[in-house]
C-alpha positions as CSV (number, residue, x, y, z in Angstrom):
1,M,4.0,7.3,4.9
2,K,3.9,4.6,2.0
3,F,2.6,5.8,-1.3
4,S,1.3,3.6,-3.9
5,F,-1.0,3.9,-7.0
6,S,0.1,7.2,-8.0
7,A,2.4,9.6,-10.2
8,L,6.1,11.1,-10.3
9,S,5.0,14.0,-8.4
10,V,4.1,11.5,-5.4
11,I,7.5,9.8,-6.0
12,T,9.1,13.2,-5.4
13,L,7.2,13.6,-2.4
14,V,8.0,9.9,-0.6
15,S,11.6,10.8,-1.5
16,T,11.6,14.3,0.2
17,A,9.2,14.0,2.6
18,N,10.8,11.1,4.0
19,A,14.3,11.9,3.8
20,Q,15.3,11.7,7.5
21,N,13.9,8.2,7.2
22,T,16.0,7.3,4.8
23,Y,13.4,6.1,1.9
24,T,15.0,3.8,-0.6
25,P,13.4,3.7,-4.3
26,A,14.1,0.9,-6.3
27,R,16.5,1.3,-8.8
28,A,13.8,1.2,-11.8
29,E,12.2,4.1,-9.6
30,Q,15.0,5.8,-9.3
31,H,15.5,5.8,-13.0
32,V,12.4,7.4,-13.7
33,I,13.0,10.0,-10.8
34,D,15.9,11.3,-13.0
35,I,14.8,11.5,-16.2
36,K,13.7,15.1,-16.6
37,N,12.0,15.1,-19.7
38,H,10.0,12.5,-21.2
39,D,9.3,12.4,-25.0
40,S,6.4,10.3,-24.5
41,S,3.5,10.4,-22.7
42,S,2.6,6.6,-23.0
43,G,2.8,5.0,-19.9
44,C,3.7,1.4,-21.1
45,L,6.8,2.5,-22.9
46,I,9.3,1.7,-20.6
47,W,7.8,-1.9,-20.6
48,N,8.4,-2.0,-24.6
49,E,11.6,-0.5,-25.3
50,D,14.2,-3.2,-25.3
51,S,16.6,-1.9,-22.3
52,P,18.6,-3.8,-19.2
53,L,15.8,-1.8,-17.5
54,R,13.3,-3.5,-18.7
55,N,14.5,-6.8,-18.4
56,D,15.1,-5.9,-14.5
57,L,10.8,-5.3,-14.9
58,E,10.2,-8.4,-16.6
59,L,12.3,-10.4,-13.7
60,W,10.1,-8.5,-11.1
61,K,6.5,-9.0,-12.7
62,N,7.8,-12.6,-13.0
63,E,8.6,-12.5,-9.5
64,L,5.5,-10.3,-8.6
65,R,3.1,-13.3,-9.9
66,Q,4.8,-15.6,-7.4
67,Y,4.4,-13.2,-5.1
68,T,0.8,-12.5,-5.8
69,G,-0.2,-16.5,-5.9
70,V,1.1,-17.1,-2.3
71,I,-0.6,-13.3,-0.8
72,N,-4.1,-14.7,-3.0
73,K,-4.2,-18.2,-1.1
74,K,-3.9,-16.3,2.3
75,L,-6.6,-14.2,1.3
76,Q,-8.8,-17.3,0.5
77,T,-8.1,-18.3,4.3
78,D,-9.9,-17.3,7.2
79,F,-9.1,-13.4,8.3
80,A,-5.9,-13.1,11.1
81,P,-7.0,-12.0,14.7
82,D,-6.6,-8.8,16.0
83,L,-2.5,-9.0,16.5
84,R,-2.9,-6.0,19.0
85,R,-4.5,-8.3,21.1
86,L,-2.0,-11.2,21.0
87,F,1.0,-8.9,21.5
88,N,2.3,-9.6,25.7
89,D,2.6,-6.2,28.0
90,D,6.1,-6.2,27.2
91,Y,5.8,-7.5,23.6
92,S,7.9,-10.6,24.4
93,N,5.8,-12.5,21.8
94,R,6.2,-9.9,19.3
95,E,8.1,-12.0,16.8
96,E,6.1,-15.1,17.2
97,V,3.1,-13.2,16.3
98,C,4.5,-11.5,13.2
99,R,5.7,-14.7,12.1
100,A,2.4,-16.6,12.6
101,Y,-0.2,-14.1,11.1
102,A,2.0,-11.0,9.2
103,D,4.1,-12.6,7.0
104,P,3.4,-14.0,3.5
105,S,4.7,-17.2,4.6
106,A,2.7,-17.3,7.7
107,Q,0.3,-20.1,6.7
108,V,3.5,-22.3,6.9
109,P,4.5,-23.9,10.3
110,I,7.0,-21.8,12.4
111,D,9.5,-24.6,12.4
112,N,9.5,-24.9,8.9
113,I,10.6,-21.3,8.0
114,V,14.3,-21.4,7.3
115,A,16.2,-18.4,6.1
116,E,18.1,-20.2,3.7
117,N,19.0,-17.2,1.3
118,M,20.7,-15.4,4.4
119,P,24.1,-14.3,4.0
120,D,27.0,-15.2,6.3
121,L,25.8,-13.4,9.6
122,S,29.5,-13.5,10.5
123,D,30.0,-10.1,8.5
124,P,29.5,-7.2,10.9
125,K,28.3,-4.9,7.3
126,T,25.8,-7.9,6.7
127,V,24.5,-8.0,10.5
128,E,24.2,-4.0,10.6
129,L,22.3,-4.5,7.1
130,K,19.8,-7.1,7.9
131,Q,19.2,-6.0,11.4
132,S,17.8,-2.5,9.5
133,L,15.8,-4.5,7.2
134,R,14.5,-6.9,9.2
135,G,13.4,-4.6,12.1
136,R,14.8,-6.7,14.7
137,N,18.0,-8.0,16.0
138,L,19.4,-11.3,14.3
139,E,21.6,-12.3,17.1
140,E,18.6,-12.6,19.2
141,Y,15.8,-14.1,16.2
142,P,19.0,-15.8,14.2
143,N,16.3,-18.2,12.4
144,A,13.7,-14.9,11.1
145,P,12.2,-15.6,8.0
146,P,13.7,-13.8,5.0
147,T,12.7,-10.4,4.0
148,L,10.3,-9.7,1.3
149,M,13.2,-8.8,-1.0
150,E,15.2,-12.2,0.1
151,E,12.3,-14.6,-0.1
152,Y,10.3,-13.1,-3.3
153,F,12.4,-10.5,-4.9
154,N,16.1,-11.6,-4.6
155,G,16.3,-11.6,-8.6
156,S,15.2,-8.6,-9.9
157,Q,15.7,-6.5,-6.2
158,Q,13.0,-3.9,-7.8
159,L,11.4,-3.0,-4.5
160,S,11.7,0.3,-2.7
161,Y,11.9,0.7,0.9
162,L,11.4,2.8,3.8
163,P,12.4,1.7,7.5
164,R,8.8,2.0,9.2
165,Q,6.9,0.6,6.7
166,G,9.2,-1.9,5.1
167,Y,9.5,-2.8,1.2
168,M,6.9,-1.7,-1.3
169,E,6.4,-2.1,-5.0
170,P,8.3,0.5,-7.4
171,L,6.5,3.6,-8.2
172,V,6.9,3.1,-12.0
173,P,4.9,3.6,-15.4
174,P,1.7,2.7,-16.0
175,L,1.3,3.4,-12.2
176,R,-1.0,0.3,-12.5
177,H,-0.6,-3.6,-12.9
178,P,2.0,-3.7,-15.4
179,D,0.0,-6.7,-17.4
180,M,-2.2,-3.7,-18.7
181,C,0.8,-3.2,-20.8
182,L,0.6,-6.7,-22.6
183,P,-0.1,-6.0,-26.3
184,D,-3.0,-8.5,-26.8
185,N,-5.2,-7.3,-23.8
186,K,-8.7,-6.0,-24.4
187,L,-9.3,-2.2,-23.2
188,G,-9.6,-2.2,-19.5
189,D,-7.8,-5.5,-18.4
190,Y,-5.8,-4.9,-15.5
191,V,-6.8,-1.2,-14.9
192,G,-9.1,-1.5,-11.8
193,T,-6.7,-4.5,-9.8
194,M,-4.3,-3.1,-6.9
195,D,-3.0,-7.0,-6.8
196,Y,0.8,-5.2,-7.8
197,M,0.9,-3.0,-5.1
198,I,2.9,-4.7,-2.0
199,E,2.4,-4.1,1.6
200,D,5.0,-5.4,4.0
201,F,2.7,-6.3,7.0
202,G,5.0,-8.8,8.9
203,H,7.9,-5.5,8.7
204,I,4.7,-3.3,10.1
205,C,3.5,-5.9,12.5
206,R,7.1,-5.7,13.9
207,N,7.9,-1.9,13.7
208,V,4.7,-0.2,14.0
209,L,1.7,-2.0,15.4
210,N,1.6,-1.8,19.4
211,R,-1.3,-2.6,21.8
212,N,-2.7,0.5,22.3
213,M,-2.8,2.5,19.0
214,R,-5.9,3.3,17.0
215,T,-6.2,1.8,13.4
216,V,-7.8,4.0,11.1
217,F,-9.0,3.5,7.0
218,I,-10.3,6.8,5.2
219,D,-11.6,6.4,2.0
220,M,-12.2,9.9,0.1
221,G,-14.2,8.8,-2.7
222,A,-16.3,5.5,-1.3
223,C,-18.9,3.6,-3.3
224,Y,-19.9,1.0,-1.0
225,K,-22.8,0.0,-2.6
226,F,-22.6,-3.7,-4.9
227,E,-24.1,-7.0,-4.6
228,H,-22.0,-9.9,-3.7
229,S,-24.3,-12.4,-5.7
230,T,-23.7,-10.9,-8.9
231,N,-20.3,-8.7,-9.1
232,N,-17.2,-10.7,-8.7
233,N,-14.9,-7.6,-8.8
234,P,-16.2,-5.6,-5.4
235,V,-15.2,-2.2,-4.5
236,Q,-11.3,-2.2,-4.6
237,A,-11.2,-0.5,-1.2
238,I,-13.0,-3.3,0.6
239,K,-10.9,-5.5,-1.0
240,A,-7.6,-3.4,0.3
241,I,-9.5,-3.4,3.6
242,E,-9.6,-7.1,3.9
243,K,-6.5,-7.5,2.8
244,Y,-5.2,-5.7,6.3
245,R,-8.0,-7.7,8.1
246,H,-6.3,-11.2,6.6
247,N,-2.8,-9.7,7.8
248,G,-4.4,-9.0,11.3
249,I,-4.8,-5.3,11.3
250,H,-8.2,-4.7,12.2
251,F,-9.5,-1.2,11.5
252,D,-11.3,0.5,14.2
253,H,-12.5,3.2,12.3
254,I,-13.3,3.4,8.7
255,Y,-14.9,6.8,7.4
256,A,-16.4,6.7,4.1
257,Y,-16.7,10.1,2.1
258,E,-18.9,9.8,-1.2
259,V,-20.6,12.7,-3.1
260,R,-23.1,10.1,-4.8
261,E,-25.9,10.0,-2.7
262,L,-26.8,6.2,-1.8
263,K,-29.2,5.2,0.8
264,T,-27.7,4.1,4.0
265,E,-29.5,1.0,4.5
266,D,-28.2,-0.3,1.2
267,V,-24.8,0.6,2.0
268,Y,-24.8,-1.3,5.3
269,A,-26.9,-3.9,3.6
270,S,-24.3,-4.7,0.8
271,I,-20.9,-4.5,2.9
272,P,-19.1,-7.2,4.7
273,D,-20.2,-7.4,8.4
274,H,-16.9,-6.9,9.4
275,M,-17.4,-3.1,8.4
276,K,-20.8,-2.5,9.8
277,G,-19.1,-1.4,13.5
278,P,-16.3,0.5,12.3
279,L,-18.1,2.8,9.5
280,H,-18.8,6.4,9.6
281,W,-20.7,6.7,6.2
282,I,-20.4,10.4,5.0
283,N,-22.5,10.8,2.1
284,M,-21.1,14.5,1.4
285,P,-18.6,15.7,-0.8
286,V,-15.2,16.5,1.0
287,S,-13.8,20.3,0.7
288,P,-10.7,21.1,-0.4
289,E,-10.7,24.0,1.9
290,E,-7.7,24.0,4.0
291,G,-8.9,23.9,7.8
292,H,-12.7,23.4,6.6
293,D,-14.8,21.1,8.7
294,D,-16.0,19.1,5.6
295,N,-12.0,18.4,4.9
296,P,-11.2,15.3,6.2
297,W,-7.6,16.3,7.1
298,T,-9.0,18.5,9.5
299,M,-11.3,15.8,11.3
300,L,-7.7,13.7,11.4
301,K,-6.0,16.3,13.1
302,K,-8.7,17.0,15.2
303,N,-9.2,13.3,16.6
304,F,-5.9,11.1,16.3
305,R,-2.3,11.2,16.7
306,P,1.2,10.1,15.4
307,D,1.0,7.0,17.5
308,D,-1.9,5.7,15.4
309,F,-1.9,3.4,12.6
310,I,-3.8,5.5,9.9
311,V,-4.6,4.5,6.2
312,V,-5.5,6.9,3.5
313,K,-7.3,6.4,-0.1
314,L,-7.9,9.2,-2.0
315,D,-9.8,8.7,-5.1
316,I,-12.4,11.4,-5.9
317,D,-11.9,11.6,-10.0
318,T,-12.0,15.4,-9.5
319,P,-8.5,16.7,-9.7
320,S,-9.8,20.1,-8.6
321,V,-10.6,18.7,-5.2
322,E,-7.7,15.7,-5.1
323,M,-5.3,17.8,-5.9
324,P,-5.7,20.6,-3.4
325,L,-5.9,18.0,-0.4
326,F,-2.9,16.0,-1.8
327,Q,-1.0,19.6,-1.9
328,Q,-1.8,19.7,2.1
329,L,-0.3,17.0,2.8
330,L,2.6,17.4,0.8
331,A,2.9,20.8,2.9
332,S,2.2,19.4,6.2
333,P,4.7,17.5,8.5
334,E,1.9,17.4,11.1
335,L,-0.3,15.3,8.9
336,Q,2.8,13.3,7.2
337,E,3.4,12.3,11.0
338,L,-0.3,10.8,11.5
339,V,-0.8,9.1,7.9
340,D,0.8,5.7,7.3
341,V,-0.2,4.5,4.0
342,F,-1.4,6.6,1.3
343,Y,-3.4,5.3,-1.7
344,F,-3.8,7.9,-4.6
345,E,-4.9,7.6,-8.0
346,H,-3.2,10.6,-9.4
347,H,-4.9,11.3,-12.9
348,V,-1.8,12.2,-15.4
349,E,-1.3,12.5,-18.8
350,M,-1.0,9.1,-19.9
351,D,-2.1,7.8,-23.3
352,E,-3.6,4.5,-21.7
353,M,-5.7,5.9,-19.5
354,Q,-7.0,8.7,-21.5
355,T,-10.6,6.4,-22.3
356,F,-11.0,6.2,-18.8
357,W,-9.9,9.6,-17.7
358,G,-10.8,12.2,-20.3
359,A,-10.5,15.5,-19.4
360,H,-9.8,14.8,-16.2
361,G,-5.9,14.3,-16.7
362,S,-4.0,16.6,-14.8
363,G,-0.8,16.7,-16.2
């Protein structure tokens, strides 16, 4: 399971719930975990104090900018085909498919992809490490493209890692795009963007996707009514869904829960065509009561299985509803087996977010 857009309690969840999968936090993330008592409620302190950690993070931010530029170019192209439909029966073409569509450098012809930064493969420890990080046998694929760490974040080495899902951004304050901490920013700059999040689609393609799995996106706190002609910053969940689609993961089911009453015809008229078939529009509040029919976890456990690919976004802006749902995930090995990716906006007490969250901060 991958956890993003969250807070220190979620970092702890990643580190404990996935211990059997050897979750490895980035050094900066481990530093935050190790600090037991925080003397400041500023989410930007880590970026403003002079320290070796800040230097590493600034290097990571520069690398992130370059990586985001590559990803944004990819998002301007046509959607990739559904990768599940491209795999051979014996998956003998998996590497070819993943390189062609799921890697960040998928726009580059395969013949031009050379792992220039790879160390000497004659070192047995190097071979073992690389096979673990890449999720494939290097003797079989000696010219496999570099990992995200090697290609884009080799200087800072500030990425966290989980064997099943691959690399991800370090979970450090302010738990949003770090540029929101720039001193000259206007209030609200970079608060809503998800561009700092890193999904290792190449790794997921090689290690998770299969021909028979179902793909599911569960959105708790959805608002899909927007005007394409006037809104240049559409709903972030839709942008996330399209990011997956650009990398060959097409969702069979999209369960969208929203408490605000919206006309169904308006919702369907304003969403992209590719969402209209998979969308289950549930215009009612979710229940935080465990086992309740209106609790999305109940639906998930009844209808899906661990070998499906399931992405969950929890952003209801009501801690009394969000936190019980989060705690149920934290306490349930069954749910942790089901959920592959978890996006969660935890409303913590952070100076920079009080204007937006007010009394909704939960600690």
